[in-house]
Every structure is written in structure tokens, then in C-alpha cells.
N, C-alpha and C positions, 0 to 999 in steps of 0.2 A: 799914512797918506790917500788917498782913494785914487782911481786910476782918473777917471773926470780933473782933476785939482793938480796929476802926477803930466800931463798934457798942456798943461799949461807953464811949468817950467821948463818944458823940453828947450824950443825953442831959444826963450831963455840962456837954458844951459847952455848951448851951440856956441849964440854972440859971446857966451860968459869965458867959455872957451877958448874961442878966436882970437879975443883980443885978451887971454893972457900973454904975458909978456916972455913966459923960459919953457921950457917942456916942462923941467919937473911940476911948474905952476900947472900945467894942463893935467897934469897925472894926475897932480891932489885934487884936482874940481872934475875928474873922471872920478873918482875913488869916490867922494860922500857922493856925489849923481850916487854911486851903482849901489852905494849903503840905504838908498831911503825910497831904493826905485818898487814901485811893484808893475809888474808884468805879466804877458803885454802891456806896450802904453798906446789907453785908447784918445787920440785928438778930439772926437768928437764922436758917433757914432758912424759914422763911414772909415776914419784916418784910425791905419795902426803904426807901431812905429818897432819895429823890430830889430833887436842887438845881438852881437856876437861879440861877444871879447877875447881875442888871444895874439899869438905871437906869428900867425899866417897873414902872411902879402896881401892877400884879396881875402873873400867870401862874396860868396855865388848862394842865393835861393831858387830853388827850384820845386814845384808841386802845384795845388789845383789852380793858384794863379797864373801859375802860365805854362799850364794844361802840359804837365809834364813831358815839354819838349823842350822849349828852351831855360836860359837858368838867368837871372838875374843879378847885377852886381848889387854887393854897398855898398856904402861910402863911408872911408873910414876918417875920424878927425884925424889931423895933423897930428906927428911927432905922439899918438899915443896908441895902444891897442886896441878902441872902440871901431868896432863900424857898426852903423846902422842903415836900415830898408823902411821906405814909407809905401803903403800899399793903403788903397780905395778901394771897399768890396758892400756892395750890400750890407746893413744893418744886420739886419741876421744869417749873415754870410758862417757857414764852418768848410772853415778849410784845411788841407793837408801839406803836410811840408817838409822838406829837409835844407840840409842847407850842404855848398859843398867847398871845401878847401884845398887848394892843389896840392899839400903834404899829404892832404888823408886819404885813404886805399879808396874808401869807397864814402857815400852823399850815411850822413846823419840825421842825427833828429837833434832838433834844439836845445843843446844843453839848459839853459833861461829858463824853456819853455816845460811850468808842471805836469802840461797836460798833453799825451800821446794814445795812438790806438796803431795795435796789431791788427795787419793785413799782409800778410807773408813778411815785410817789412816794421819797423817802428817807424812813424811817420810824426811828426809834429802835431797838433791839433790848435789850430786858431779859430777861436769862436767869437765871431764881431755880438757888441751890447745886445745888442736886441734877439740872439740865440738860443734857446733854450737848453740846455742842459737836460733828461733824460734822468731823473736823482738813480737806476737802477743801474745807469754805469759807473754809480762815481769809485765803489771799492775797482775801477777797471780802471783808473785815469791817467793809470801810469804805463798805459800799453799790456798789460799782462793779459793774460788768451783763457777764454772759459774752457773748462773743465766738463767730466762728463756722469759726474756725480750723478746726477737727476736720470740717466741712462741706460736700455741692455741694447748690450752688439750684439747683434744676432747675423749670418755669412746667406747669405741666401744663392743656392747654388745655380751652376748655366742653365738657361734654356735657350730662348729666342735670339738670347746676346751666349757667345758661346765660352761664356767668362763667368765667375763669381762676381755678387757685391758685399759688400760691408753694407749694414744696417743699422742704425740707432734707435733706438724705440725710447718715448718719453709718453709713460703713461700721469693722468693728471693724479692728488689728492686723492683718497679711497678709494681707487681704483679697486683694489684689492677685497673692500670687502662689501661694494655695495653690486648692482646689477646691471649698473644701469651700461646702454647704451652711448657711444659718441662718436660724436664729429672726428676727422682726422684732418691736418695738417700734413703735404707731404713736401718736403725740400728738397733742390739739387744742389748739386756741392755740400754735402752732407755736416763730410767732418771743416768745411770753409766757418757752414754756418754754426755750426758748435762752439770752435775756436775764437772766430773772428768776431761772427755775430753774435754773441753771446744766446740764440736763442731760446733753447733749451729755461735760461733765468727768466729771461723776457716773461715765454710760455707763462712760467711759473707762477710768475710773480701778477701779470696780468687774471690770471683764474682767479690766486687767493684773496685779490683785492674784487673780485668782481664787478674787473672790465667786458669780462671774455666769457663765455661759458668754457664748462671743463671739455679738454677734447687729444685726443690722443695726434704728436707729433712722430714722423716717420723722417729721419735722414740719412740719403741713400749715398753714399760717394761713389763717384767713377773711379776705372781704375788708373793705374799708373800715376796716381795727380798732383799736379804740378811737375810731369816728367813729361819728356817727349814723348818716350817708348809708345806704340799704339798697342790698345784700345785707350784713348783717355775722354775728357771730359770735350774736346772739340771732336771725336767719332761721333760721343753720343749724342750729345747736344747742336746739332749743325744741322738737325729737322729729320734725322736720321729715323724711319718707319720704325725698323726695326725695334730701336732703343721706346719707340710711343708702343709699340706692342708687349716687352718686356713692361714698361712701365705702369698700362694701363690695366693690362693682361694678369700678367704674375707677379711682379710685386705687388697690387693691390689685392688679388685674393686672398698673396700669403698673407696681409696685412687681414686679411678680415676675414679668414679662421687663424689666427693665433689670437686677435683681440678682438674685445665687442665694439666694433663700429654700424657706426652707423648705416645706411645700405644705400639710401638717397643723393644721385650725385649732387644735389643741392647743399652737401654734409659735408662734400670733399673741396679740400681747397689744396692747390699745385703753386708753388714756390719757387723763382730763383731769381738769381743775379746775372747779370751780363749774359753772354752762352746760355747759363740757368733761365734768363729770364725770356728767351728765347726759347728756346725748348719747354717751357713752360706754358706760356702761351698756345705756343702749338696745339698742346698738348692737349689743354680747354678747347681746341679749335676744333680739330677732328676729332676729339671723344666726349665730347656735355651731356654725350650718358654714362660714365663713368666719372666724370669730374667737371662740376659746372659749376667754379670758380677759379680762376688763375692770377696771381698776380707778379707783375714782371718788376725785379726792380733793375732798373739801367739795360733792357736789356734792348741784345745785338739785332735789333730789326733792321740794319741794316745789310744785315747777312747777303751774299749772294745777289744781291743788286732786287733788294729791298722785295727776295723772293716770301714770305711771309705773306706781304702787303696783296701782292696775288693772288697769292691763297686766299683770302679773307674778300679780294673784290670778285670773286669766282664759285663761295661757297653762299647757298641763298639764302640757309638758316642758323643764324649764330646763336648760340641759345647757351652759349657759358658767358658768367659773369665774368668784369677783366678791372683789375687795381694794375693802374700804373704809372712808373711815378719815375724822372729822369732829375741830374742835374744839368745847370743852365752853365758848370764846368767841364763838358763831354763835351765839346769839340774834334777834340782829337787823340781819341783812344785806343791805344795799341798801336803806334806811330810805331813802323819796323816791325810790327807783326802781323795786320791785318788792311788787306789793302788799303789805300790812299784816302779815295774814294767813299768807304763805308765806317770809317774814320768817327767821323760824326753824328757820333750817336744823339746828341737830342735833335738835332734833326727833322731822324731815323725814326725816335721816338714822336717827334707832334705831326711829322707823314701819315704815322700811324693813327696818334685819337686823332685824327682827321679827318682820314679815311671813316674809321669805325662812330664816332657820331653821325657821316655821312649815311651811315647803312643802319642808323638805329640800333647800336650794339648799350646794350647793358657796361657803362665804363664810369670808373672814376679815372682822370688824368691828373696829375698834380707835379709840378717841376719845383724843384727848391736847390737855393746858391751853393751847392753843393759840389761835389766831384767824385769821376769813377772809384768811391774806394769802399770799405766795412766801414767806416764812421757814417757813414751816408745811409748803409742798407741798413745798419744795425739800428739805428733815430727813429725811421720809418717802418720801421716794422710793426708795431706797436699800432698805425695808423688805420693799414690795410689790415692786421688783424680785429679792431674791437669793429668796422664797418662792417666783415663776414661773418664775425662770431658777438658782438657788441649786445645793439638793441636787439634782438631775434632770440637769444640765448634762453629763453623757455623752447623754443621749437625746435632748435637744434640740439639739443640736450632732451635724451628718451629716457 
């Protein structure tokens, strides 16, 4: 039974259950309905029904659709253990969520939903009917994380920053057999882009399919990853000039000295998400002589009262090419962590895009009906890589 056919029966199913003359009759109707179910249930392109079946007295949903701030209740079908929730979203939205029940210690992924994304915790994925999943992520549909098989690990010693950094480097197929030099893509939050962004596989598959030119990927991981101890990604990515010096001088010099890289800034791209998107845009603005391309995914553009926007406004010539995107479900990012006035990431990214257009900056700006999640960032990595390294691949691979 197709999802579109299933929806036509759901309201009738509710009405039929409500007319049942006994609890036992209701439970039998529920059993029969669940046996025939295709899930989630799409009533049309924008309406969806989510379900939960269990012994709990109540169920709530929290996720992108609630901005991860509020939780919304499911409705229980009286005298049964089936709960349902109706949501209305854009037809091409992709949202992540978890469920809450009183007797569970922590929120958990929807046990009925086979699609999940891992980004620190396991979230269920709701893809509306017009959202198109990329086939490269099919093996990861259950929420498994990416591996390190395509990478080599290195340790960069202390320098401008008084501590070491772990690096993972991807080299394209045939690198050892050829003498070509390659463009480079540098990732902030390196381990996260590997495990949650599945970035090495994305790059590898795009090279193999001919969608982008062969390139070298550099993944640099901040110290104390996801730990409160300092230094950490917060101290590095908050427009820290010492980190900019480390990244553009020491890290870049080390990579150029150990790998066959093209040296023109137009062949170097820096990528980051959230805080990492902020520092990536900062590097592109401050050092376009070394990094001629920057990609910010849901960047923290509101940082320190729009500090980067003020810096951009005061910059005489902006020479870096920018690709910026953000989810439209990013109005309350970092609640209880970031200042309340800085949590509206989509508004801040719109301010940045408007200023860049006013300044005639070379910019691609996109919005997606998604949230502040790795499922968002990994899906749209394809778009930026193809923009920067697709049509011009003959020029960037020498």
C-alpha cells in the first residue's frame, strides 16, 4: 500500500476506532491498521502523521520542527496504546526529531522510523515527499557514522597555538601513481565531518563519478572535541586571529610541503559548520591571498553582535568567493548555550548575505527547509563542492 493511499485511510481509521463498542475492539482495529502500515504516513505533500505505540501515559516530540526548544504532545487513541501526531511542513523539508516519554531517562529516536542520522546523538529523520535523498547516504540510513578508511592520520605539533592538532588527509584515486598537483579542501571540525558529515565518502564518490575534479581533503580537529575543557573549538573558532595564523600559515604550509597541492588561492577552499562556518568565513575574509574560497554551513554569523558583519563592512576589497547556506528551522540555535539575541542563525545569515550583495561579493547563498543538524550539512556539501570544483575542473587540476 502506497503512502498516499495510506493517508486516505488514517482519518477513517480514527473514526472507525472511535465508533468501536469496546476496548478489545479498538485494540483489534489498531493491530490490523499497524500490520498494513507504511510509515511515516503522508496525508499529502505537506501533512504527515507520526505514530508511537507503547505503554507510556504520554508521548512528546522535540526536534527541528519545535526548534529543539519546546516539545509537542502526541494524541492518544482512547483505550489503546497508540499515539499519533500530525505535522505540516514544506513539501521538500527534511527534519530531525526524537521522542520523549515520562519513563525514559533520555529522548530517543522514533522506533518505527527506519531513517536516522547520527550527529552526537541518534535522531530520526523525517523527509517530506518532495525531498530527494542522495544515494551516497543509503548505507547510513540507520544512523551509522562514517569511517576513516580513506584517510591518513597525522599530528601537527604546537606552533602559533601552544598545542598539537590531529589531522586526517584524503588523497584522490591514483594520487601515488601520478605527478599531478591538486586543489585542496580544508575542513574545520575534522572528525565530525568524517563521522557525521561522511565527507570523505562524499568527496570520493563525486571524484569517481566525474562530478568534481580530483582534490585533496584536509580534516583538522580542534582539541578537547565536545568537551568543556579549554582550549576547544569555541576558543579557536570565535574569530581567533591566532587560530587564523595557525590555519593559514602553519597548517597550509605543512600540507603544501607534504602533498602535491596547487598553490594558487583560487584552488583552496575552507569549509565549516556553525562555529566552524564563522571561522571559515573569517579566514576567507582576512586571508584571500591564501584561501580564495570559503563555504559556511549554518555559520554563527551573529557571533559577538555580528562582529564578522562589521568586519566585512570595513573591508575595502573582498576577494574571496563565498558559498553560504542555512536552514530555515534555525531560529533558536544553542538555547541555554549562546546569548538569546544571537540564537537566530537564519536571520543572521540573511543579514550577512544582504551585506555581501550590497558589497558586490562573489556569493552563492541558499536556504533549505532543514535544521541545525549534520543531516543538513552532509547533504548540501555536494552543492558547494560541485560549484567550486565541478565546471572548472580542467582549470583546477594540473
